[in-house]
N, C-alpha and C positions, 0 to 999 in steps of 0.2 A: 503494499500499500504506500510505500515511500515514493514511488513515482507518480502518484496521483495528486491532483490538486485538491482543495477542500471540498469543492462540489463534487467531484468524482468520488472522493472518500465517503461523503454523505450518502451518495447514490449506492455505492457498493455496500455500505452498512445497512441500508434500507432493504436492499435485496437479500442480504444474508439474514436479517431478522425475519423477513417474510419466509424464507426458505426453512429457518429454524422452526417458525410457528407452524408451517405446513407439515413439517416432519413430526413435531409434537402431536398435532391434531391427528395425524395418520396412526401414530403409535397408540394414542388415547382411544381412537375408534376401534382399532384392532383389539385392544385390551377389553373394551366394553363388549364388543360382539363376542369374543372368545368366552369370556366369563359368563355372559348372559346365556349363551348356547350350552355351556357345560353345567351351569348351575340352576337355572330357572326352568322348572318343569311344571309348576302349578299355576294355572291362570285363572283359577277360580275366585281369587281374592286380589285386591289392589296392592296390598303390600307383600313383601317377601316373608316367607316362613322362616323361623329361625335356622333351619337345616340349610336352606338356600342362602341366607344371609352369611352363615359361616362358611359355606362353599365359595361365595363371592369374595370374602375377605382373604381366604387362603389363596384363591386364584390371583387375586390382585398382588398379594404379597409375593407369590411365587413369580409372577411375570415381572414385576419391578426388580426383584432380586436377580433374576436371569438377565434382564436388560442391563443392569448395572454391572454385572460380571462380564458380560459381552463387551461392554464399553471399556472396562479395566483391561481386558485381554487385547483390545484393539489398541489402546494406548501403549500397552507393554510391547506389543509387536512393532508399532510404529516407532517407538523409541529404540528398539533394537535394530531396526532397519536403518534409522538415521545414524545410529553409532557405527554401524558397519559400512556406512557410505552408500547402502542401496537405496534407491528411490522407487516408490510404488510405481508400477506401470513400466519398468524398465527391465 
C-alpha cells in the first residue's frame, strides 16, 4: 500500500472491508444453515426445545473452534513458507 496515494488507500481499504464483511456473512450463513439442519427437527412449536438448543450450542461451539484452528494452521503454514522464502502460488 506504500505506492498508493491517500485516495487509492481509502478505496483499497473500503474494498478490503467489504470483502471481509462478505466472507463473514458467508461463514455465518453456513453456520446457521448447518446447525439448523443438524439440530432443529420439531416444527410444532415456535421456540427451540431444550434438546435442540443444546445441540445448536454444541454445533456453534464446534464450528467456531474448527474455524479458529483452521485459521491458526493457515497462519502457521504461511509463516513457515515466508521463513523458507517460498511464496504461495509459485
